[in-house]
FIBATI-91786 format. One record per atom (N, C-alpha, C): chain; residue number from 1; atom name; residue in three letters; x, y, z. Coordinates in steps of 0.2 Angstrom, whole numbers, m for minus. Each point is the difference from the previous one (the first is absolute). Example, Ala and Ser with C-alpha at 12.3 -4.5 7.8 and 13.67 -1.06 7.14 Angstrom:
! FIBATI-91786
A 1 N ala 66 m28 39
A 1 CA ala m4 6 0
A 1 C ala 4 6 0
A 2 N ser m2 5 m4
A 2 CA ser 4 6 1
A 2 C ser m4 5 3
***
This chain:
! FIBATI-91786
A 1 N met 505 573 708
A 1 CA met 2 4 5
A 1 C met 1 7 m3
A 2 N asp m2 5 4
A 2 CA asp 1 7 m2
A 2 C asp 8 2 1
A 3 N thr 2 5 m4
A 3 CA thr 7 2 1
A 3 C thr 1 5 6
A 4 N met 6 1 2
A 4 CA met 1 4 5
A 4 C met m3 7 m1
A 5 N arg 1 3 m6
A 5 CA arg m3 6 m1
A 5 C arg m7 1 0
A 6 N glu m4 m6 m2
A 6 CA glu m7 0 0
A 6 C glu m2 0 8
A 7 N arg 4 m4 4
A 7 CA arg m2 0 7
A 7 C arg 2 7 3
A 8 N phe 5 3 m2
A 8 CA phe 2 7 3
A 8 C phe m6 4 m1
A 9 N ala m3 1 m7
A 9 CA ala m5 4 m1
A 9 C ala m6 m1 4
A 10 N ala m2 m7 0
A 10 CA ala m6 m1 4
A 10 C ala 1 1 7
A 11 N val 5 m2 3
A 11 CA val 1 1 8
A 11 C val 1 8 1
A 12 N thr 3 3 m4
A 12 CA thr 1 8 2
A 12 C thr m6 3 m1
A 13 N ser m4 m2 m5
A 13 CA ser m7 3 m1
A 13 C ser m4 m1 6
A 14 N arg 0 m6 3
A 14 CA arg m4 m1 6
A 14 C arg 3 4 6
A 15 N leu 7 1 0
A 15 CA leu 3 4 6
A 15 C leu m2 7 m1
A 16 N leu m1 2 m6
A 16 CA leu m2 7 0
A 16 C leu m7 1 3
A 17 N asp m5 m5 m1
A 17 CA asp m6 1 3
A 17 C asp 0 0 8
A 18 N glu 5 m4 3
A 18 CA glu 1 m1 7
A 18 C glu 4 5 3
A 19 N asp 5 3 m3
A 19 CA asp 4 5 3
A 19 C asp 0 7 m3
A 20 N pro m3 5 3
A 20 CA pro 0 6 m3
A 20 C pro 7 4 m1
A 21 N arg 5 m3 3
A 21 CA arg 7 3 0
A 21 C arg 3 m2 m6
A 22 N leu m2 m6 m4
A 22 CA leu 4 m3 m5
A 22 C leu m2 4 m7
A 23 N ala 5 1 m4
A 23 CA ala m1 3 m6
A 23 C ala 5 m4 m5
A 24 N val m3 0 m7
A 24 CA val 4 m3 m5
A 24 C val 2 5 m5
A 25 N val 6 m1 m2
A 25 CA val 3 5 m6
A 25 C val 3 m5 m5
A 26 N leu m3 2 m6
A 26 CA leu 2 m4 m6
A 26 C leu 3 4 m6
A 27 N ala 4 m3 m4
A 27 CA ala 3 4 m6
A 27 C ala m2 m4 m6
A 28 N asp m7 0 m1
A 28 CA asp m3 m4 m6
A 28 C asp 0 m7 0
A 29 N ile 5 m3 3
A 29 CA ile 1 m7 1
A 29 C ile m5 m3 5
A 30 N gly m4 m5 m1
A 30 CA gly m5 m2 5
A 30 C gly m6 3 1
A 31 N val m1 5 m4
A 31 CA val m6 5 1
A 31 C val m7 m5 0
A 32 N asp 0 m4 m5
A 32 CA asp m6 m4 m1
A 32 C asp m2 m4 7
A 33 N gly 5 m3 3
A 33 CA gly m1 m3 6
A 33 C gly m3 4 6
A 34 N phe 0 6 m1
A 34 CA phe m2 5 6
A 34 C phe m6 4 m3
A 35 N ala m3 m2 m5
A 35 CA ala m6 4 m3
A 35 C ala m6 1 5
A 36 N asp m2 m6 3
A 36 CA asp m5 0 4
A 36 C asp 2 4 7
A 37 N ala 6 m1 2
A 37 CA ala 2 4 6
A 37 C ala 0 7 m1
A 38 N ala 2 2 m6
A 38 CA ala 1 7 m2
A 38 C ala m7 3 0
A 39 N arg m5 m3 m2
A 39 CA arg m7 2 0
A 39 C arg m2 1 7
A 40 N arg 2 m4 4
A 40 CA arg m3 0 7
A 40 C arg 4 5 4
A 41 N his 7 1 m1
A 41 CA his 4 4 3
A 41 C his 4 5 m4
A 42 N pro m3 4 m4
A 42 CA pro 4 4 m5
A 42 C pro 5 5 3
A 43 N glu m1 1 6
A 43 CA glu 5 5 4
A 43 C glu 6 m4 2
A 44 N arg 0 m7 0
A 44 CA arg 5 m4 3
A 44 C arg 3 m5 m5
A 45 N val m2 0 m6
A 45 CA val 3 m4 m6
A 45 C val 2 5 m5
A 46 N val 7 2 m1
A 46 CA val 2 5 m4
A 46 C val 4 m3 m6
A 47 N asn m1 2 m6
A 47 CA asn 4 m2 m6
A 47 C asn 4 6 m2
A 48 N val 6 0 0
A 48 CA val 4 6 m2
A 48 C val 2 m1 m7
A 49 N gly m1 m5 m4
A 49 CA gly 2 m1 m7
A 49 C gly 7 m3 0
A 50 N ile 3 0 m5
A 50 CA ile 7 m3 m1
A 50 C ile 5 5 2
A 51 N arg 0 1 7
A 51 CA arg 4 5 3
A 51 C arg 3 m3 7
A 52 N glu 5 m4 m1
A 52 CA glu 2 m4 6
A 52 C glu 3 4 6
A 53 N gln 4 5 m2
A 53 CA gln 2 5 5
A 53 C gln m5 3 4
A 54 N leu m6 2 m4
A 54 CA leu m5 3 3
A 54 C leu m4 m5 5
A 55 N leu 0 m6 m3
A 55 CA leu m3 m6 4
A 55 C leu 2 0 7
A 56 N val 7 0 1
A 56 CA val 3 0 6
A 56 C val m1 7 4
A 57 N gly 1 5 m3
A 57 CA gly m1 7 3
A 57 C gly m7 0 3
A 58 N val m5 m2 m4
A 58 CA val m7 1 3
A 58 C val m1 m5 6
A 59 N gly 3 m6 m1
A 59 CA gly 0 m5 6
A 59 C gly 3 3 6
A 60 N gly 6 4 m1
A 60 CA gly 3 3 6
A 60 C gly m4 6 3
A 61 N gly m4 3 m5
A 61 CA gly m4 6 3
A 61 C gly m6 m3 4
A 62 N leu m3 m6 m3
A 62 CA leu m6 m3 4
A 62 C leu 3 m2 7
A 63 N ala 6 m3 0
A 63 CA ala 2 m2 6
A 63 C ala 1 6 5
A 64 N leu 3 6 m2
A 64 CA leu 0 6 4
A 64 C leu m6 2 2
A 65 N ala m6 m1 m4
A 65 CA ala m6 2 2
A 65 C ala m4 m5 5
A 66 N gly 4 m6 2
A 66 CA gly m3 m4 5
A 66 C gly m3 m7 m3
A 67 N leu 0 0 m7
A 67 CA leu m2 m6 m3
A 67 C leu 5 m6 0
A 68 N arg m2 m6 m2
A 68 CA arg 4 m6 m1
A 68 C arg 0 m1 m8
A 69 N pro 5 3 m4
A 69 CA pro 0 m1 m7
A 69 C pro 2 m7 m2
A 70 N val m3 m3 m5
A 70 CA val 2 m6 m3
A 70 C val 2 2 m7
A 71 N leu 6 m1 m3
A 71 CA leu 2 2 m6
A 71 C leu 1 m6 m4
A 72 N his m2 0 m7
A 72 CA his 1 m6 m4
A 72 C his 1 1 m7
A 73 N thr 5 m3 m3
A 73 CA thr 2 m1 m7
A 73 C thr 5 m5 m1
A 74 N phe 3 m1 m6
A 74 CA phe 6 m4 m1
A 74 C phe 6 2 5
A 75 N ala 3 m6 2
A 75 CA ala 6 2 4
A 75 C ala 5 5 m2
A 76 N ser 1 m1 m7
A 76 CA ser 5 5 m3
A 76 C ser m2 7 0
A 77 N phe m7 1 0
A 77 CA phe m3 7 1
A 77 C phe m1 2 7
A 78 N leu 0 m5 4
A 78 CA leu m2 2 7
A 78 C leu 6 1 5
A 79 N val 6 m3 m2
A 79 CA val 6 0 4
A 79 C val 6 4 m4
A 80 N glu 1 m2 m6
A 80 CA glu 6 2 m3
A 80 C glu m1 7 m3
A 81 N arg m6 1 m4
A 81 CA arg m1 7 m3
A 81 C arg m1 5 5
A 82 N pro m4 0 5
A 82 CA pro m1 5 5
A 82 C pro 4 m1 6
A 83 N phe 6 m3 0
A 83 CA phe 4 m1 6
A 83 C phe 1 6 4
A 84 N glu 2 6 m3
A 84 CA glu 1 6 3
A 84 C glu m6 2 5
A 85 N gln m6 m1 m3
A 85 CA gln m6 2 3
A 85 C gln m1 m5 6
A 86 N leu 2 m6 0
A 86 CA leu m1 m5 5
A 86 C leu 5 2 6
A 87 N lys 6 2 m2
A 87 CA lys 5 2 5
A 87 C lys m2 6 3
A 88 N leu m3 5 m3
A 88 CA leu m2 7 3
A 88 C leu m7 0 3
A 89 N asp m5 m2 m4
A 89 CA asp m7 1 2
A 89 C asp m2 m5 5
A 90 N phe 4 m6 0
A 90 CA phe m2 m5 6
A 90 C phe 6 0 5
A 91 N gly 6 m1 m2
A 91 CA gly 5 m1 4
A 91 C gly 2 7 4
A 92 N his 2 5 m4
A 92 CA his 2 6 3
A 92 C his m6 4 4
A 93 N gln m6 m1 m2
A 93 CA gln m6 3 3
A 93 C gln m2 m4 6
A 94 N gly 2 m6 0
A 94 CA gly m2 m4 6
A 94 C gly m7 m3 0
A 95 N thr m2 0 m7
A 95 CA thr m7 m3 0
A 95 C thr 0 m7 m2
A 96 N gly m6 m3 0
A 96 CA gly m1 m7 m1
A 96 C gly m5 m2 m6
A 97 N gly 1 m6 m3
A 97 CA gly m5 m2 m5
A 97 C gly 1 m7 m2
A 98 N val m4 m2 m4
A 98 CA val 1 m7 m3
A 98 C val 1 0 m7
A 99 N leu 6 m2 m3
A 99 CA leu 1 m1 m7
A 99 C leu m2 m7 m2
A 100 N val m4 m1 m5
A 100 CA val m2 m7 m2
A 100 C val 2 0 m8
A 101 N ser 5 m4 m1
A 101 CA ser 3 0 m7
A 101 C ser m3 m6 m4
A 102 N ala 0 0 m6
A 102 CA ala m1 m6 m5
A 102 C ala 6 0 m5
A 103 N gly 0 m6 m3
A 103 CA gly 6 m1 m5
A 103 C gly 6 m3 3
A 104 N ala 1 0 6
A 104 CA ala 6 m3 3
A 104 C ala 6 1 m4
A 105 N ser 4 m5 m1
A 105 CA ser 7 1 m3
A 105 C ser m1 m1 m8
A 106 N tyr m5 m4 m2
A 106 CA tyr m1 m1 m7
A 106 C tyr m6 m4 m2
A 107 N asp m5 2 4
A 107 CA asp m7 m3 m1
A 107 C asp m3 1 m7
A 108 N trp 2 5 m3
A 108 CA trp m3 2 m7
A 108 C trp 6 1 m4
A 109 N pro 3 m6 m3
A 109 CA pro 6 1 m4
A 109 C pro m1 4 m6
A 110 N ser m6 0 m3
A 110 CA ser m2 3 m6
A 110 C ser 0 8 1
A 111 N gly m1 2 6
A 111 CA gly 0 7 1
A 111 C gly 7 3 0
A 112 N gly 5 m4 m1
A 112 CA gly 7 3 0
A 112 C gly 3 2 6
A 113 N phe 6 2 0
A 113 CA phe 4 2 6
A 113 C phe m3 5 4
A 114 N thr m4 5 m3
A 114 CA thr m3 5 3
A 114 C thr m5 m2 6
A 115 N his m2 m7 m1
A 115 CA his m5 m2 4
A 115 C his 3 m6 5
A 116 N met 6 0 0
A 116 CA met 4 m5 4
A 116 C met 3 4 6
A 117 N ala 0 m3 6
A 117 CA ala 3 4 6
A 117 C ala 4 m5 5
A 118 N pro 5 m4 m3
A 118 CA pro 3 m5 5
A 118 C pro 4 4 6
A 119 N gly 1 7 m1
A 119 CA gly 4 3 5
A 119 C gly m4 4 5
A 120 N asp m7 m1 0
A 120 CA asp m4 4 4
A 120 C asp 1 m1 8
A 121 N val 1 m6 2
A 121 CA val 1 m1 7
A 121 C val 7 3 2
A 122 N ala 5 m1 m4
A 122 CA ala 7 2 1
A 122 C ala 0 8 1
A 123 N leu m4 3 m4
A 123 CA leu m1 7 0
A 123 C leu m3 3 6
A 124 N leu m5 m3 2
A 124 CA leu m4 2 6
A 124 C leu 5 m2 6
A 125 N asp 5 m4 0
A 125 CA asp 5 m1 5
A 125 C asp 4 6 1
A 126 N thr 0 4 m4
A 126 CA thr 4 7 1
A 126 C thr m4 4 4
A 127 N leu m6 m1 2
A 127 CA leu m4 4 4
A 127 C leu m1 m3 7
A 128 N asp m2 3 5
A 128 CA asp m1 m3 6
A 128 C asp m7 m1 2
A 129 N asp m1 m5 4
A 129 CA asp m7 m1 3
A 129 C asp m5 m3 m5
A 130 N trp 1 m3 m5
A 130 CA trp m5 m3 m5
A 130 C trp m1 m7 2
A 131 N thr m6 m2 1
A 131 CA thr m2 m7 0
A 131 C thr m1 m3 m7
A 132 N val 2 m5 m1
A 132 CA val m1 m3 m7
A 132 C val m3 m7 0
A 133 N his m6 m1 m3
A 133 CA his m3 m6 0
A 133 C his 0 m3 m7
A 134 N val 2 m7 m1
A 134 CA val 0 m3 m6
A 134 C val m4 m6 0
A 135 N pro m7 0 m1
A 135 CA pro m4 m6 1
A 135 C pro 1 m5 m6
A 136 N gly m1 m6 1
A 136 CA gly 1 m5 m5
A 136 C gly m7 m3 m2
A 137 N his m6 3 2
A 137 CA his m6 m3 m1
A 137 C his m5 6 1
A 138 N pro m6 0 m4
A 138 CA pro m5 5 1
A 138 C pro m3 0 8
A 139 N asp 0 m5 3
A 139 CA asp m3 0 7
A 139 C asp 5 3 4
A 140 N glu 7 m1 m1
A 140 CA glu 5 3 4
A 140 C glu 0 8 m1
A 141 N ala m1 1 m7
A 141 CA ala 0 8 m2
A 141 C ala m6 3 4
A 142 N glu m6 m3 1
A 142 CA glu m5 3 3
A 142 C glu 1 1 8
A 143 N thr 3 m5 3
A 143 CA thr 2 1 7
A 143 C thr 5 6 1
A 144 N leu 5 0 m5
A 144 CA leu 5 5 1
A 144 C leu m2 7 m2
A 145 N leu m5 0 m5
A 145 CA leu m3 7 m1
A 145 C leu m4 2 5
A 146 N arg m4 m4 4
A 146 CA arg m4 2 5
A 146 C arg 5 3 6
A 147 N glu 5 m4 1
A 147 CA glu 5 2 5
A 147 C glu 3 7 m1
A 148 N ala 2 1 m7
A 148 CA ala 3 6 m2
A 148 C ala m5 6 1
A 149 N ala m6 m1 m2
A 149 CA ala m5 5 0
A 149 C ala m1 3 7
A 150 N ala 0 m5 5
A 150 CA ala m1 1 7
A 150 C ala 6 2 4
A 151 N ala 6 1 m4
A 151 CA ala 6 1 4
A 151 C ala 2 7 2
A 152 N gly m5 4 3
A 152 CA gly 1 6 2
A 152 C gly 3 5 m5
A 153 N asp 6 3 1
A 153 CA asp 3 4 m5
A 153 C asp 6 m3 m3
A 154 N asp 1 m6 0
A 154 CA asp 6 m3 m2
A 154 C asp 0 0 m8
A 155 N lys 6 m1 m2
A 155 CA lys 2 0 m7
A 155 C lys 0 m7 m2
A 156 N val m4 m2 m5
A 156 CA val 0 m7 m2
A 156 C val m1 m1 m7
A 157 N tyr 4 m5 m3
A 157 CA tyr 0 m2 m7
A 157 C tyr m2 m7 0
A 158 N val m5 m1 m5
A 158 CA val m3 m7 m1
A 158 C val 1 m1 m7
A 159 N arg 4 m5 m1
A 159 CA arg 3 m2 m7
A 159 C arg m4 m6 m3
A 160 N leu m5 2 m4
A 160 CA leu m4 m5 m3
A 160 C leu 3 m3 m6
A 161 N ser m2 m7 m2
A 161 CA ser 2 m3 m6
A 161 C ser m5 m5 m3
A 162 N val 1 m1 m6
A 162 CA val m4 m5 m3
A 162 C val 3 m7 1
A 163 N gln 6 m1 3
A 163 CA gln 3 m6 2
A 163 C gln m3 m2 7
A 164 N val m3 m6 0
A 164 CA val m3 m2 7
A 164 C val 2 m7 1
A 165 N asn 0 m1 7
A 165 CA asn 1 m7 2
A 165 C asn m7 m3 0
A 166 N glu 0 m7 0
A 166 CA glu m7 m3 m1
A 166 C glu m4 0 6
A 167 N val 3 0 6
A 167 CA val m3 0 7
A 167 C val 2 6 4
A 168 N pro m5 3 3
A 168 CA pro 2 6 4
A 168 C pro 2 m3 7
A 169 N arg 4 5 3
A 169 CA arg 3 m2 7
A 169 C arg m2 5 5
A 170 N pro m1 m1 6
A 170 CA pro m2 5 5
A 170 C pro 6 5 0
A 171 N val m2 7 m1
A 171 CA val 5 5 0
A 171 C val m3 5 5
A 172 N gly 5 5 1
A 172 CA gly m2 6 5
A 172 C gly 6 0 5
A 173 N gly 1 6 2
A 173 CA gly 6 1 4
A 173 C gly 6 1 m4
A 174 N ala 6 m1 3
A 174 CA ala 6 1 m4
A 174 C ala 5 m6 0
A 175 N gly m3 m5 3
A 175 CA gly 5 m6 0
A 175 C gly m1 m5 m6
A 176 N phe 6 m3 m1
A 176 CA phe 0 m5 m5
A 176 C phe m3 m7 2
A 177 N asp m3 m4 m4
A 177 CA asp m4 m6 2
A 177 C asp 5 m6 m2
A 178 N thr 0 m5 4
A 178 CA thr 4 m6 m1
A 178 C thr m5 m5 m4
A 179 N val 2 m1 m6
A 179 CA val m4 m5 m5
A 179 C val 3 m7 0
A 180 N arg 7 0 1
A 180 CA arg 3 m7 0
A 180 C arg 6 1 4
A 181 N glu 2 m6 3
A 181 CA glu 6 0 4
A 181 C glu 5 m5 m2
A 182 N gly 7 2 0
A 182 CA gly 5 m4 m2
A 182 C gly 7 2 3
A 183 N arg 5 m3 m1
A 183 CA arg 7 1 3
A 183 C arg 5 2 m4
A 184 N arg m1 1 m7
A 184 CA arg 6 1 m4
A 184 C arg 0 8 m2
A 185 N gly m4 4 2
A 185 CA gly m1 7 m1
A 185 C gly m7 3 0
A 186 N val 0 6 m1
A 186 CA val m7 4 0
A 186 C val m1 3 m6
A 187 N val m6 m1 m3
A 187 CA val m2 4 m6
A 187 C val m6 4 2
A 188 N val 1 7 m1
A 188 CA val m6 5 1
A 188 C val m3 1 m7
A 189 N ala m7 m2 0
A 189 CA ala m4 2 m6
A 189 C ala m4 6 1
A 190 N val 0 5 m4
A 190 CA val m4 6 0
A 190 C val m6 m1 m4
A 191 N gly m6 1 3
A 191 CA gly m6 1 m4
A 191 C gly m1 m5 m5
A 192 N pro m1 2 m6
A 192 CA pro m2 m5 m6
A 192 C pro 6 m5 m2
A 193 N met 5 0 4
A 193 CA met 6 m4 m2
A 193 C met m1 m7 4
A 194 N leu m5 0 5
A 194 CA leu 0 m6 4
A 194 C leu m1 m7 m4
A 195 N asp m5 0 m4
A 195 CA asp m1 m6 m3
A 195 C asp 6 m3 m4
A 196 N asn 3 5 m4
A 196 CA asn 6 m2 m4
A 196 C asn 6 m2 5
A 197 N val 0 3 6
A 197 CA val 6 m2 5
A 197 C val m2 m7 2
A 198 N leu m6 m1 2
A 198 CA leu m2 m7 3
A 198 C leu 1 m5 m6
A 199 N ala m1 1 m6
A 199 CA ala 1 m5 m5
A 199 C ala 7 m1 m1
A 200 N ala 4 6 0
A 200 CA ala 7 m1 m1
A 200 C ala 4 m3 6
A 201 N thr m3 0 6
A 201 CA thr 4 m3 6
A 201 C thr m3 m7 2
A 202 N glu m5 m2 m4
A 202 CA glu m3 m7 1
A 202 C glu 5 m5 1
A 203 N gly 0 m4 6
A 203 CA gly 5 m5 1
A 203 C gly 7 3 3
A 204 N leu 1 6 1
A 204 CA leu 6 3 2
A 204 C leu m1 1 8
A 205 N asp 5 m1 4
A 205 CA asp m1 1 7
A 205 C asp 2 7 2
A 206 N val m5 4 m2
A 206 CA val 1 7 2
A 206 C val m7 3 3
A 207 N thr 1 5 4
A 207 CA thr m5 4 3
A 207 C thr m3 5 m5
A 208 N val m6 1 m1
A 208 CA val m3 5 m4
A 208 C val m4 5 4
A 209 N leu 1 6 0
A 209 CA leu m3 5 3
A 209 C leu m4 4 m5
A 210 N tyr m6 2 2
A 210 CA tyr m5 4 m5
A 210 C tyr 0 7 3
A 211 N ala 1 5 m5
A 211 CA ala 0 7 2
A 211 C ala m5 4 m4
A 212 N thr m5 3 3
A 212 CA thr m4 5 m3
A 212 C thr 0 7 2
A 213 N thr 3 1 6
A 213 CA thr 2 7 2
A 213 C thr 8 0 0
A 214 N val 3 3 m4
A 214 CA val 7 0 m1
A 214 C val 3 6 3
A 215 N arg m4 5 1
A 215 CA arg 3 6 4
A 215 C arg m5 2 5
A 216 N pro 1 0 7
A 216 CA pro 7 m1 2
A 216 C pro 2 m8 m1
A 217 N phe 6 m1 m1
A 217 CA phe 3 m7 m1
A 217 C phe 0 m4 7
A 218 N asp m3 m6 m1
A 218 CA asp 0 m4 6
A 218 C asp 7 m3 1
A 219 N ser 4 3 4
A 219 CA ser 7 m3 1
A 219 C ser 0 m6 4
A 220 N arg m5 0 5
A 220 CA arg 1 m6 4
A 220 C arg m2 m6 m3
A 221 N ala m4 0 m5
A 221 CA ala m2 m7 m3
A 221 C ala 5 m3 m3
A 222 N pro 4 3 m5
A 222 CA pro 6 m4 m3
A 222 C pro 5 m2 5
A 223 N arg 1 5 5
A 223 CA arg 5 m2 5
A 223 C arg m2 m6 4
A 224 N ala m6 0 2
A 224 CA ala m3 m6 4
A 224 C ala 0 m6 m4
A 225 N ala m2 0 m7
A 225 CA ala 0 m5 m4
A 225 C ala 7 m3 m1
A 226 N ala 5 4 m1
A 226 CA ala 7 m2 m1
A 226 C ala 2 m3 6
A 227 N gly m1 2 6
A 227 CA gly 2 m3 6
A 227 C gly m3 m7 1
A 228 N ala m7 m1 m2
A 228 CA ala m3 m6 1
A 228 C ala 3 m5 m5
A 229 N ala 1 2 m6
A 229 CA ala 3 m4 m6
A 229 C ala 7 m2 1
A 230 N gly 4 4 4
A 230 CA gly 7 m1 1
A 230 C gly 4 2 m6
A 231 N ser m3 4 m4
A 231 CA ser 3 3 m6
A 231 C ser m2 7 m1
A 232 N ser 5 4 m1
A 232 CA ser m1 8 m1
A 232 C ser 1 1 m7
A 233 N asp m2 m4 m5
A 233 CA asp m1 1 m7
A 233 C asp m7 2 m1
A 234 N val m1 6 m3
A 234 CA val m6 3 m1
A 234 C val m1 2 m7
A 235 N val m6 m2 m3
A 235 CA val m1 2 m7
A 235 C val m7 4 0
A 236 N leu 1 6 m3
A 236 CA leu m6 5 0
A 236 C leu m3 0 m8
A 237 N val m6 m2 0
A 237 CA val m3 0 m7
A 237 C val m6 5 0
A 238 N glu 2 6 m4
A 238 CA glu m4 5 0
A 238 C glu m3 2 m7
A 239 N pro m6 2 m1
A 239 CA pro m3 1 m7
A 239 C pro 2 7 m3
A 240 N tyr 5 3 3
A 240 CA tyr 3 7 m2
A 240 C tyr 7 m1 m1
A 241 N leu 4 6 0
A 241 CA leu 7 0 m1
A 241 C leu 4 m4 4
A 242 N thr 4 m4 m3
A 242 CA thr 5 m5 4
A 242 C thr 4 4 5
A 243 N gly 0 m3 6
A 243 CA gly 4 3 5
A 243 C gly m3 5 4
A 244 N thr m7 2 m1
A 244 CA thr m3 5 3
A 244 C thr 0 0 8
A 245 N ser 0 m7 2
A 245 CA ser m1 m1 8
A 245 C ser 6 m3 3
A 246 N thr 6 m1 m4
A 246 CA thr 5 m4 2
A 246 C thr 4 3 6
A 247 N trp 0 7 0
A 247 CA trp 3 4 5
A 247 C trp m4 m1 7
A 248 N his m6 m1 0
A 248 CA his m4 m2 6
A 248 C his 2 m6 2
A 249 N ala 0 m5 m4
A 249 CA ala 2 m7 2
A 249 C ala 7 0 3
A 250 N asn 5 3 m3
A 250 CA asn 7 1 2
A 250 C asn 0 3 7
A 251 N asp m4 5 1
A 251 CA asp 0 4 7
A 251 C asp m3 m5 5
A 252 N ala m5 m4 m2
A 252 CA ala m3 m5 5
A 252 C ala 5 m5 2
A 253 N leu 4 m2 m4
A 253 CA leu 5 m5 2
A 253 C leu 7 2 1
A 254 N ala 1 7 1
A 254 CA ala 6 3 0
A 254 C ala 5 m3 5
A 255 N asp m2 m3 6
A 255 CA asp 4 m2 5
A 255 C asp 2 m7 m1
A 256 N arg m2 m3 m5
A 256 CA arg 2 m7 m1
A 256 C arg 2 m1 m8
A 257 N pro 5 m5 m1
A 257 CA pro 1 m2 m7
A 257 C pro m6 m2 m4
A 258 N his 0 3 m6
A 258 CA his m6 m1 m4
A 258 C his 1 1 m7
A 259 N arg m5 m2 m4
A 259 CA arg 0 1 m7
A 259 C arg m7 2 m2
A 260 N val 0 5 m5
A 260 CA val m7 2 m2
A 260 C val 0 1 m8
A 261 N leu m5 m3 m3
A 261 CA leu m1 0 m7
A 261 C leu m6 4 m1
A 262 N gly 0 5 m4
A 262 CA gly m6 4 m2
A 262 C gly m2 m2 m7
A 263 N leu m6 m2 m1
A 263 CA leu m3 m2 m7
A 263 C leu m6 4 m1
A 264 N gly 0 3 m6
A 264 CA gly m6 4 m2
A 264 C gly 1 2 m7
A 265 N val m3 6 m2
A 265 CA val 1 2 m7
A 265 C val 6 3 m1
A 266 N gly 4 m2 m5
A 266 CA gly 6 3 m2
A 266 C gly 0 7 m2
A 267 N arg 6 3 0
A 267 CA arg 0 7 m2
A 267 C arg 0 1 m8
A 268 N arg 2 m5 m4
A 268 CA arg 0 0 m7
A 268 C arg m7 1 m3
A 269 N glu m1 5 m4
A 269 CA glu m7 1 m3
A 269 C glu m1 m5 m5
A 270 N leu m6 m4 0
A 270 CA leu m2 m4 m5
A 270 C leu m4 4 m5
A 271 N arg 3 0 m6
A 271 CA arg m3 5 m5
A 271 C arg m5 m4 m5
A 272 N arg m2 m6 2
A 272 CA arg m5 m3 m4
A 272 C arg m7 0 4
A 273 N tyr m5 1 m2
A 273 CA tyr m6 0 4
A 273 C tyr m1 m7 3
A 274 N gly m1 m5 m4
A 274 CA gly m1 m7 2
A 274 C gly m6 m1 4
A 275 N gln 0 m5 4
A 275 CA gln m6 m1 5
A 275 C gln 3 0 7
A 276 N leu m5 0 5
A 276 CA leu 2 1 7
A 276 C leu 5 m6 2
A 277 N ala m3 m6 m2
A 277 CA ala 4 m7 1
A 277 C ala 7 1 m2
A 278 N glu 1 3 m6
A 278 CA glu 7 0 m3
A 278 C glu 4 5 4
A 279 N his m3 5 2
A 279 CA his 4 5 5
A 279 C his 2 m4 6
A 280 N leu m4 m3 3
A 280 CA leu 2 m4 6
A 280 C leu 5 m5 m1
A 281 N ala 0 m3 m6
A 281 CA ala 5 m5 m2
A 281 C ala 7 4 m1
A 282 N ala m1 5 m4
A 282 CA ala 7 4 m2
A 282 C ala 3 2 7
A 283 N his m4 2 5
A 283 CA his 4 2 6
A 283 C his 1 m5 5
A 284 N gly m1 m7 m2
A 284 CA gly 1 m5 4
A 284 C gly m5 m1 6
A 285 N leu m6 3 m1
A 285 CA leu m5 m1 6
A 285 C leu m5 m5 m1
A 286 N asp 1 m4 m5
A 286 CA asp m5 m5 m1
A 286 C asp 3 m6 4
A 287 N pro m4 m5 1
A 287 CA pro 2 m6 5
A 287 C pro 7 m3 m2
A 288 N gln 1 m1 m7
A 288 CA gln 6 m3 m2
A 288 C gln 6 5 1
A 289 N gly m1 6 m2
A 289 CA gly 6 5 2
A 289 C gly 2 0 7
A 290 N leu m6 1 4
A 290 CA leu 1 1 7
A 290 C leu 4 m7 3
A 291 N arg m2 m5 m2
A 291 CA arg 3 m7 3
A 291 C arg 7 0 m2
A 292 N ala 2 2 m6
A 292 CA ala 7 0 m2
A 292 C ala 4 4 4
A 293 N arg m2 6 1
A 293 CA arg 4 5 4
A 293 C arg 0 m1 7
A 294 N ile m6 m3 3
A 294 CA ile 0 m1 7
A 294 C ile 4 m6 2
A 295 N thr 0 m5 m4
A 295 CA thr 4 m6 1
A 295 C thr 7 1 m1
A 296 N gly 2 4 m5
A 296 CA gly 7 2 m1
A 296 C gly 3 4 6
A 297 N phe m4 4 3
A 297 CA phe 2 4 6
A 297 C phe 1 m4 6
A 298 N leu m5 m4 1
A 298 CA leu 0 m4 6
A 298 C leu 4 m6 0
A 299 N gly 2 m2 m7
A 299 CA gly 4 m6 m1
A 299 C gly m5 m6 1
A 300 N ala m6 0 m1
A 300 CA ala m5 m5 1
A 300 C ala 0 m5 m6
***
């Protein structure tokens, strides 16, 4: 199976052939994947070098010129380092584009903390009108990328990861998908967390919702699931900073007694490189860690 990044390069290269409005801006990362597209469309595949603030500035300028820019690099260099440019060149100027990140929270541990971005979605939450997609499989990434490329002048962030679920699910639109139904509570699994959540909740009487579009947050789905289950206990399992979406769930259930537990990447920096699986376990996002915390919260 190809990776999400490989699928991104292949799909976006084809979209460049199909849509003369589309442009790709790179900052040295991912250049090889667009080599053929750059030969076919040299005016619409731009590599600015290792200049991430310029990456976003050029994208904002292309949007002002009427193009649909797609910007790509590691999440820490796409959201965190050039955040002021995102705030001004897209938000303040009222332009749109597609940010496509790699690296996720800790996909490349040996790259060190400079290449980790567990706070990217929380940071984008300080800005308005961003759509955020978190696919859990390359097939889902392709669908969401095509949707983002065709999304007029909207501001869209697509968070790619090397962590994947074994089987893709139908995605599109902004709603959460019901994967399993139960009566003891609701667990929302975001993107690549689904397989671990399903393993962690095996045999538990809980509803599992699957989310690949997390902004806008689908407030109706956990509310409806909680009503059907007869329990307003909700657990959010996100592959980024713990608690990023808990306020959305609290707002969705504000008119009824409820409890919300946010599970995700902890704030404490892990200073050993290790391996991806070790980072998952250290943050309690492996099946064993999730089961312990979910059952402890639900009393199951």
